[in-house]
N, C-alpha and C positions, 0 to 999 in steps of 0.2 A: 866726756869720759868720766867714769866713776872717780870720786875724790881719792879713793884708795890708791890710785896709780898716778895721780896728777903730779906728784912731787918729782918723779923721775921717769920721763916718757920712754927711756930705753928699757925699762922693766915693766912691760905690760903684764898685768896679772889676769889670767884666764881662769874661768870656772870650768873644770873638766868634770861634768856631772856623772859621766859614765864611770870614771875612776874614783869618784867621791873625793876630789881634792881641788885646791886652788894651786895654780902653778905659774911660774915665770921662767923664761929662758935667760941664762946668764952665759954668754958665749955659747959653747956647745953643751953646757950643763943645765940641769933642771933644779930649780928651787920649788919647794912644795909645802903645802899644809894639808894634811889628810884629815878626814872626818868620817863619822858614821851617823846616819839618820835613824831614829827610832821614834815613830810617831811625831810629836812636836818637839823632840829633843835632838840637838846636834852636839855630838861629842867630838871635840877637836883633840886628837890624840897624838899627832906627830907633825913637827915642823922641821924642815931641813933646808939649809942654805949652803951652797958650795963655799968652800973655804975662801976662795978668791973674792966672794961678795959679802963675807961676814962683816958686820959693823957698819954697813952702808945703808941700813934702813929697809932692806928688802924683806926681812922677816916681818917687820911692822906693816909693810904694805900687804903682805899675804894675810896677816891677821886682820887688818882693817877690812879687806875685801870679804873675808869669811864672816866677820862680825856684821858687816853691812848686809850680806846675804841673809844671815840669821834674823836680823831686824826686819828686813823686807818680807820675809816669809813667816814672821811671828813665831820663831823658834826659841826655845830655851837653850842656852849654851851651857855645856858641861866641859870645862877646860881641863882635860886630863893631861894635856901637854903643858909642861912647866913654862915654856916660852909664852904660850897664849895666856896662861894664868897671870904671869907677871906683866904682860902687856895690858890686860884688863885692869890690873891693880894700878898701873900708871895712867890709865885713861878712864877716869870715872864716868865719862859719857856712855860707856858700855856696861856699867855695873847693873843696870836694869835688865840686862839679858840673862843674868845668872839666875839659877834656880834658887828659890828661897830655901833656907836650911831650917 
């Protein structure tokens, strides 16, 4: 399984290509990271985690899965979502995915 979800097997992150998002079920609720594709750019614009799961690393798992996808597909990441931007700032191994300014 992808390293983005190995930390906590109860939160399996799925890539829902049809809806352009990464998602995980938490009880009966949905955590998600939404994106838009435009050519070779992926704009990550919204991350949402149910309040019951906040602070437990699920947002990071969604971000890691999305960034892993971007790397595998050779995409440039545009982090419009403040959570994704701060995640990348804390994880320098993803800095190379950002567009040069």
